[in-house]
N, CA, C and O of each residue as an XYZ file, in Angstrom:
592
protein
N      72.082    119.687    129.287
C      70.947    119.656    130.247
C      69.755    120.379    129.643
O      69.922    121.334    128.884
N      68.552    119.926    129.979
C      67.368    120.553    129.510
C      66.982    121.654    130.543
O      66.962    121.412    131.750
N      66.676    122.877    130.019
C      66.329    123.932    130.870
C      64.903    123.840    131.321
O      64.006    123.430    130.585
N      64.724    124.235    132.556
C      63.273    124.243    133.024
C      62.547    125.332    132.299
O      63.056    126.440    132.134
N      61.334    125.008    131.860
C      60.574    125.955    131.022
C      60.002    127.153    131.890
O      59.591    128.167    131.327
N      59.982    127.026    133.222
C      59.396    128.099    134.018
C      60.423    128.807    134.851
O      60.082    129.404    135.872
N      61.713    128.757    134.435
C      62.728    129.451    135.239
C      62.704    130.916    135.051
O      62.315    131.397    133.986
N      63.120    131.680    136.084
C      63.155    133.131    135.972
C      64.507    133.536    135.696
O      65.409    132.700    135.722
N      64.747    134.861    135.408
C      66.081    135.386    135.146
C      66.972    135.170    136.282
O      68.136    134.833    136.065
N      66.516    135.341    137.536
C      67.270    135.082    138.753
C      67.707    133.614    138.831
O      68.845    133.341    139.213
N      66.872    132.707    138.495
C      67.143    131.321    138.528
C      68.154    131.014    137.452
O      69.041    130.195    137.690
N      68.078    131.610    136.301
C      69.002    131.332    135.190
C      70.399    131.841    135.614
O      71.408    131.175    135.381
N      70.435    133.021    136.234
C      71.713    133.575    136.689
C      72.371    132.610    137.735
O      73.573    132.345    137.714
N      71.502    132.114    138.636
C      71.990    131.171    139.668
C      72.581    129.938    138.965
O      73.663    129.457    139.303
N      71.841    129.462    137.996
C      72.251    128.169    137.386
C      73.584    128.410    136.592
O      74.438    127.523    136.571
N      73.756    129.513    135.989
C      74.958    129.700    135.118
C      76.239    129.921    136.017
O      77.359    129.677    135.570
N      76.041    130.383    137.276
C      77.174    130.656    138.143
C      77.475    129.400    138.999
O      78.486    129.365    139.701
N      76.665    128.449    138.946
C      76.890    127.208    139.719
C      78.042    126.340    139.179
O      78.437    126.365    138.014
N      78.534    125.567    140.168
C      79.486    124.563    139.776
C      78.866    123.488    138.881
O      77.702    123.131    139.060
N      79.609    122.990    137.956
C      79.115    121.884    137.050
C      79.993    120.724    137.172
O      81.217    120.848    137.133
N      79.364    119.520    137.330
C      80.134    118.277    137.505
C      79.803    117.413    136.300
O      78.747    117.521    135.677
N      80.785    116.537    136.003
C      80.590    115.550    134.945
C      80.214    114.189    135.605
O      80.866    113.726    136.541
N      79.152    113.592    135.077
C      78.742    112.250    135.479
C      78.699    111.359    134.312
O      78.240    111.778    133.249
N      79.175    110.075    134.440
C      79.231    109.202    133.347
C      78.306    107.995    133.626
O      78.459    107.308    134.636
N      77.383    107.761    132.748
C      76.430    106.678    132.897
C      77.013    105.295    132.542
O      78.131    105.213    132.033
N      76.287    104.245    132.799
C      76.869    102.945    132.564
C      77.138    102.622    131.123
O      77.891    101.694    130.828
N      76.530    103.377    130.198
C      76.773    103.246    128.769
C      77.770    104.281    128.301
O      77.813    104.581    127.108
N      78.566    104.833    129.180
C      79.689    105.738    128.920
C      79.308    107.057    128.322
O      80.142    107.715    127.700
N      78.063    107.467    128.491
C      77.635    108.828    128.133
C      77.926    109.814    129.224
O      77.649    109.530    130.389
N      78.478    110.971    128.898
C      78.911    111.950    129.967
C      77.914    113.106    129.959
O      77.611    113.678    128.912
N      77.405    113.439    131.159
C      76.523    114.546    131.352
C      77.180    115.615    132.249
O      77.840    115.280    133.233
N      76.999    116.866    131.914
C      77.379    117.985    132.765
C      76.170    118.366    133.609
O      75.130    118.764    133.084
N      76.322    118.239    134.924
C      75.162    118.488    135.834
C      75.524    119.530    136.873
O      76.612    119.532    137.448
N      74.611    120.372    137.075
C      74.841    121.500    138.106
C      74.731    120.915    139.488
O      74.139    119.861    139.725
N      75.344    121.671    140.395
C      75.351    121.284    141.805
C      73.896    121.208    142.396
O      73.606    120.403    143.280
N      73.026    122.072    141.869
C      71.595    122.015    142.379
C      70.941    120.716    141.961
O      70.153    120.143    142.714
N      71.253    120.261    140.799
C      70.707    118.877    140.348
C      71.231    117.801    141.277
O      70.470    116.986    141.800
N      72.568    117.807    141.480
C      73.232    116.804    142.293
C      72.578    116.853    143.726
O      72.362    115.811    144.345
N      72.280    118.055    144.216
C      71.715    118.191    145.516
C      70.300    117.586    145.649
O      69.840    117.299    146.754
N      69.630    117.402    144.513
C      68.239    116.882    144.559
C      68.242    115.331    144.580
O      67.213    114.712    144.851
N      69.383    114.727    144.298
C      69.450    113.279    144.356
C      70.254    112.819    145.533
O      71.443    113.120    145.644
N      69.596    112.074    146.436
C      70.212    111.612    147.665
C      71.395    110.725    147.290
O      72.471    110.851    147.875
N      71.213    109.854    146.347
C      72.336    108.965    145.954
C      73.526    109.696    145.434
O      74.646    109.478    145.895
N      73.306    110.560    144.481
C      74.466    111.299    143.870
C      75.072    112.268    144.844
O      76.283    112.488    144.870
N      74.185    112.857    145.665
C      74.631    113.870    146.625
C      75.633    113.142    147.669
O      76.729    113.614    147.972
N      75.129    111.972    148.161
C      75.958    111.226    149.097
C      77.248    110.746    148.476
O      78.314    110.754    149.092
N      77.104    110.315    147.194
C      78.311    109.818    146.532
C      79.296    110.987    146.267
O      80.502    110.742    146.265
N      78.871    112.171    146.057
C      79.665    113.253    145.806
C      80.417    113.668    147.064
O      81.584    114.054    147.004
N      79.743    113.586    148.186
C      80.368    113.806    149.493
C      81.405    112.716    149.812
O      82.507    113.032    150.261
N      81.068    111.448    149.588
C      81.954    110.366    149.887
C      83.249    110.489    149.013
O      84.358    110.243    149.488
N      83.071    110.858    147.783
C      84.205    110.957    146.805
C      84.890    112.336    146.833
O      85.866    112.579    146.123
N      84.330    113.252    147.699
C      84.868    114.651    147.691
C      84.899    115.179    146.295
O      85.944    115.613    145.812
N      83.711    115.148    145.603
C      83.543    115.506    144.246
C      83.964    117.015    143.989
O      83.538    117.964    144.647
N      84.807    117.091    143.001
C      85.323    118.416    142.579
C      84.770    118.733    141.246
O      84.364    117.832    140.511
N      84.735    120.070    140.881
C      84.316    120.496    139.548
C      85.363    120.489    138.504
O      85.643    121.516    137.886
N      85.984    119.291    138.281
C      87.046    119.190    137.328
C      86.543    118.416    136.135
O      85.342    118.162    136.045
N      87.433    118.016    135.186
C      87.104    117.324    134.033
C      86.937    115.822    134.243
O      86.586    115.117    133.297
N      87.173    115.318    135.432
C      87.075    113.767    135.619
C      85.664    113.445    135.850
O      85.063    113.899    136.824
N      85.086    112.631    134.936
C      83.700    112.262    135.109
C      83.540    111.287    136.240
O      84.388    110.409    136.404
N      82.498    111.394    137.027
C      82.203    110.484    138.119
C      81.303    109.401    137.554
O      80.275    109.737    136.965
N      81.615    108.163    137.692
C      80.839    107.109    137.148
C      79.530    106.838    138.030
O      79.596    106.818    139.259
N      78.400    106.641    137.364
C      77.187    106.204    137.962
C      76.808    104.901    137.218
O      75.974    104.918    136.313
N      77.449    103.747    137.625
C      77.420    102.588    136.858
C      76.113    101.847    136.751
O      76.001    100.952    135.914
N      75.141    102.161    137.533
C      73.889    101.454    137.522
C      72.775    102.194    136.781
O      71.623    101.761    136.807
N      73.105    103.299    136.126
C      72.086    104.151    135.455
C      72.497    104.321    133.960
O      73.610    104.711    133.607
N      71.520    104.000    133.157
C      71.743    104.243    131.689
C      71.530    105.706    131.328
O      70.916    106.459    132.085
N      72.029    106.093    130.194
C      71.914    107.487    129.695
C      70.413    107.845    129.552
O      70.024    108.962    129.893
N      69.565    106.916    129.053
C      68.183    107.136    128.804
C      67.497    107.460    130.095
O      66.738    108.428    130.152
N      67.725    106.710    131.118
C      67.162    106.976    132.428
C      67.701    108.178    133.067
O      66.943    108.909    133.705
N      69.015    108.458    132.942
C      69.648    109.561    133.558
C      69.084    110.904    132.985
O      68.908    111.879    133.717
N      68.812    110.913    131.671
C      68.217    112.058    131.008
C      66.839    112.388    131.655
O      66.502    113.544    131.910
N      66.093    111.333    131.895
C      64.814    111.545    132.555
C      64.941    112.131    133.968
O      64.185    113.003    134.396
N      65.945    111.591    134.655
C      66.202    112.058    136.066
C      66.521    113.510    136.009
O      65.925    114.293    136.748
N      67.474    113.930    135.131
C      67.853    115.326    135.045
C      66.737    116.220    134.648
O      66.613    117.311    135.204
N      65.912    115.824    133.716
C      64.796    116.552    133.254
C      63.791    116.783    134.388
O      63.295    117.894    134.577
N      63.497    115.698    135.148
C      62.567    115.812    136.244
C      63.124    116.818    137.351
O      62.416    117.675    137.880
N      64.341    116.637    137.614
C      65.037    117.536    138.686
C      64.980    119.000    138.234
O      64.690    119.892    139.031
N      65.254    119.231    136.971
C      65.251    120.578    136.417
C      63.860    121.186    136.472
O      63.721    122.365    136.796
N      62.822    120.407    136.161
C      61.387    120.820    136.175
C      60.979    121.185    137.567
O      60.248    122.152    137.782
N      61.454    120.408    138.521
C      61.022    120.590    139.932
C      61.952    121.545    140.726
O      61.577    121.988    141.812
N      63.123    121.860    140.217
C      64.070    122.671    140.997
C      63.522    124.031    141.364
O      63.818    124.539    142.446
N      62.746    124.623    140.510
C      62.314    126.047    140.687
C      60.861    126.109    141.144
O      60.257    127.181    141.115
N      60.311    125.027    141.549
C      58.924    125.033    141.887
C      58.698    125.967    143.107
O      57.664    126.631    143.177
N      59.595    126.022    144.010
C      59.476    126.899    145.217
C      59.736    128.397    144.878
O      59.442    129.253    145.712
N      60.266    128.730    143.703
C      60.567    130.070    143.339
C      59.296    130.849    143.050
O      59.293    132.071    143.199
N      58.202    130.184    142.637
C      56.959    130.934    142.344
C      55.796    130.257    143.104
O      55.130    129.369    142.573
N      55.564    130.704    144.379
C      54.520    130.099    145.120
C      53.119    130.210    144.545
O      52.232    129.408    144.837
N      52.951    131.235    143.714
C      51.681    131.437    143.067
C      51.519    130.626    141.793
O      50.475    130.682    141.143
N      52.518    129.897    141.449
C      52.489    129.089    140.203
C      51.446    128.008    140.213
O      51.150    127.507    141.298
N      50.872    127.608    139.136
C      49.821    126.587    139.094
C      50.370    125.231    139.416
O      51.122    124.676    138.615
N      50.039    124.683    140.523
C      50.411    123.318    140.964
C      49.862    122.284    140.035
O      50.525    121.286    139.752
N      48.648    122.498    139.548
C      47.989    121.484    138.720
C      48.729    121.282    137.347
O      48.694    120.192    136.775
N      49.363    122.306    136.868
C      50.183    122.152    135.649
C      51.367    121.282    135.942
O      51.676    120.443    135.096
N      52.054    121.384    137.030
C      53.191    120.522    137.372
C      52.634    119.104    137.632
O      53.295    118.133    137.263
N      51.514    118.954    138.218
C      50.966    117.656    138.472
C      50.641    116.946    137.155
O      50.925    115.756    137.015
N      50.047    117.659    136.181
C      49.811    117.096    134.859
C      51.101    116.755    134.152
O      51.182    115.730    133.475
N      52.100    117.583    134.292
C      53.400    117.383    133.712
C      54.003    116.038    134.228
O      54.471    115.193    133.465
N      53.954    115.908    135.604
C      54.409    114.682    136.251
C      53.658    113.444    135.689
O      54.279    112.453    135.304
N      52.384    113.523    135.655
C      51.593    112.404    135.132
C      51.989    112.032    133.704
O      52.093    110.846    133.392
N      52.210    113.007    132.837
C      52.709    112.746    131.486
C      54.106    112.182    131.485
O      54.436    111.247    130.755
N      54.950    112.814    132.368
C      56.360    112.397    132.462
C      56.545    110.932    132.849
O      57.397    110.238    132.294
N      55.752    110.476    133.791
C      55.921    109.127    134.362
C      55.098    108.092    133.565
O      55.092    106.913    133.920
N      54.424    108.508    132.523
C      53.779    107.577    131.572
C      54.776    107.142    130.650
O      54.925    107.754    129.592
N      55.525    106.078    130.958
C      56.712    105.626    130.140
C      56.361    104.417    129.364
O      55.396    103.721    129.679
N      57.145    104.148    128.332
C      56.945    102.956    127.507
C      57.467    101.755    128.247
O      58.162    101.892    129.254
N      57.125    100.525    127.738
C      57.484     99.301    128.425
C      59.019     99.119    128.545
O      59.503     98.787    129.627
N      59.797     99.331    127.450
C      61.253     99.213    127.600
C      61.857    100.019    128.739
O      62.723     99.528    129.463
N      61.393    101.276    128.899
C      61.843    102.159    129.957
C      61.389    101.612    131.280
O      62.183    101.607    132.220
N      60.195    101.162    131.416
C      59.717    100.583    132.730
C      60.543     99.367    133.026
O      60.969     99.219    134.172
N      60.815     98.459    132.066
C      61.601     97.315    132.334
C      63.023     97.671    132.830
O      63.573     97.055    133.742
N      63.576     98.702    132.168
C      64.948     99.141    132.552
C      64.908     99.605    134.019
O      65.836     99.304    134.770
N      63.880    100.316    134.440
C      63.744    100.812    135.776
C      63.678     99.687    136.824
O      64.249     99.811    137.907
N      62.992     98.609    136.500
C      62.807     97.570    137.532
C      63.810     96.421    137.389
O      63.906     95.574    138.277
N      64.542     96.387    136.303
C      65.588     95.329    136.145
C      66.495     95.245    137.262
O      67.106     96.247    137.635
N      66.630     94.117    137.829
C      67.623     93.872    138.916
C      67.195     94.407    140.306
O      67.982     94.377    141.252
N      65.982     94.879    140.411
C      65.486     95.340    141.684
C      64.871     94.188    142.506
O      64.335     93.228    141.952
N      64.962     94.310    143.805
C      64.310     93.374    144.690
C      62.846     93.683    144.746
O      62.395     94.756    144.346
N      62.120     92.733    145.244
C      60.589     93.014    145.357
C      60.387     94.162    146.327
O      59.438     94.923    146.136
N      61.206     94.346    147.352
C      61.028     95.432    148.234
C      61.345     96.739    147.604
O      60.667     97.731    147.870
N      62.325     96.783    146.798
C      62.624     98.083    146.007
C      61.503     98.354    145.021
O      61.152     99.518    144.830
N      60.930     97.362    144.395
C      59.809     97.589    143.458
C      58.574     98.108    144.197
O      57.860     99.004    143.748
N      58.372     97.480    145.369
C      57.235     97.951    146.172
C      57.415     99.440    146.578
O      56.463    100.219    146.522
N      58.605     99.807    146.972
C      58.858    101.198    147.341
C      58.699    102.108    146.093
O      58.099    103.180    146.172
N      59.225    101.677    144.997
C      59.199    102.466    143.753
C      57.802    102.819    143.356
O      57.525    103.947    142.947
N      56.872    101.808    143.479
C      55.539    101.989    143.012
C      54.539    102.147    144.131
O      53.336    102.082    143.882
N      54.985    102.351    145.349
C      54.117    102.566    146.473
C      53.163    101.407    146.674
O      51.974    101.622    146.914
N      53.655    100.187    146.582
C      52.859     98.950    146.784
C      53.019     98.500    148.259
O      54.133     98.281    148.734
N      51.926     98.373    148.936
C      51.941     97.902    150.319
C      52.220     96.393    150.426
O      51.575     95.608    149.731
N      53.125     95.988    151.246
C      53.344     94.607    151.459
C      52.199     94.058    152.371
O      52.100     94.431    153.540
N      51.378     93.204    151.832
C      50.194     92.762    152.533
C      50.445     91.442    153.211
O      49.500     90.878    153.761
N      51.660     90.902    153.213
C      51.974     89.630    153.879
C      52.316     89.887    155.326
O      53.002     90.858    155.644
N      51.848     89.030    156.199
C      52.323     89.115    157.591
C      53.710     88.478    157.685
O      54.095     87.715    156.799
N      54.447     88.772    158.717
C      55.784     88.175    158.865
C      55.714     86.654    158.871
O      56.642     85.995    158.401
N      54.687     86.115    159.369
C      54.494     84.617    159.375
C      54.320     84.088    157.940
O      54.893     83.071    157.550
N      53.523     84.807    157.196
C      53.254     84.400    155.824
C      54.595     84.499    154.990
O      54.921     83.623    154.190
N      55.313     85.579    155.226
C      56.674     85.706    154.555
C      57.592     84.534    154.851
O      58.236     83.962    153.971
N      57.618     84.209    156.138
C      58.480     83.098    156.567
C      58.061     81.769    155.908
O      58.919     81.000    155.475
N      56.757     81.500    155.831
C      56.209     80.312    155.205
C      56.639     80.282    153.711
O      57.071     79.237    153.223
N      56.527     81.388    153.007
C      56.904     81.499    151.586
C      58.379     81.239    151.479
O      58.777     80.500    150.578
N      59.251     81.806    152.352
C      60.641     81.529    152.265
C      60.922     80.067    152.437
O      61.735     79.513    151.696
N      60.272     79.398    153.406
C      60.490     77.966    153.601
C      60.134     77.182    152.359
O      60.872     76.301    151.917
N      58.977     77.528    151.806
C      58.489     76.753    150.637
C      59.372     76.950    149.369
O      59.422     76.110    148.472
N      60.046     78.088    149.361
C      60.894     78.420    148.205
C      62.379     78.537    148.534
O      63.121     79.285    147.898
N      62.777     77.796    149.520
C      64.150     77.823    149.985
C      65.124     77.390    148.846
O      66.270     77.838    148.810
N      64.660     76.529    147.935
C      65.452     76.053    146.861
C      65.899     77.221    145.900
O      66.900     77.098    145.194
N      65.146     78.323    145.899
C      65.450     79.462    144.971
C      66.731     80.194    145.505
O      67.468     80.787    144.717
N      66.976     80.151    146.782
C      68.059     80.895    147.378
C      69.326     80.145    147.491
O      70.315     80.662    148.011
N      69.329     78.860    146.990
C      70.572     78.045    147.083
C      71.501     78.322    145.960
O      72.577     77.729    145.888
């Protein structure tokens, strides 16, 4: 895991005493992830509760996420995990870091949207659906052959 660059000694102590879980990406790469990181992901947190996740050597599969994308997720979580620890910290530095972080190359962007529905893509990029329900119904009727 990549350490957050702004963590304090107290945060480091907390991190080293935490439970660590193994997660396996769709390309079979295994990551050791702290309970704090898992808690920041609604999907993985819910999955860990459903599976009664234990801190043993059995890796938990996350079959829809590649190692490349998972590394970015963990890095983002680690960077944001300790933001609340230093209320006087410069927020604009984190905002700039986020801007740089989310400026991804085309293959990474394609991997993020591959297999997503239009609704999921809208949510991911904060795109407002400007079609009325009537317009959506008309489009569905005109393109019914696509769903057969």
